[in-house]
Residue, then its C-alpha position, 0 to 999 in steps of 0.5 A: m895272340m900277343e905275348k904278355y911279358f912280365m915287368r921283370p923276369v922270374s928267375i927259377l932253378v931248372g935241371l941241376g939247379v941252373p938258373a933260367d929266366v921266365h919272361s912271359v906268361m906263356e913261358a910260365y904257363q908252359l912250365l906249369n903245364d909240364w909240371p908233374v901231376q902228382s906234384r900239382d897243388t893249390s899254388y900250382s892251380l892258382a898260378l896256372n888259372a892266373c896265366k890262363g886269365v892273362l891269356t883271356g884278358t881277365i887278369e893283370t900280367e903282374t898278378a899272374r907273375g906274383l902267383f907264379i912266384v908264390f908257386a916257385k917259392k913253394h916248390d923250391l924253384l926260385a933262384p936266389e938273387i945275387s947281389p953285385v960284388l962291386g961296392h959291397w962292404h966287407g969288414g969296413e972296406s969296399l971290394r974292388v976289381r984292380 
């Protein structure tokens, strides 16, 4: 079976808040499959079924990515995006590495 990769990985928090990237449908599927039964909800079911749909060829990869993001947000797993420090404006001055 050919691996279906996301256009951009989904960064989630694992363990003690350590970010990890989910690059593919199979990685998302494995995470969902290991999710505790008592915490499974509608967002879980939608994301899991979307991953299965990609693997069987009935759903687009990016649709599954979107539903996986919804699941991750709902369960506070989505890692915050970190903007680059260089070029960031602060108090009217650009921060630069010297």
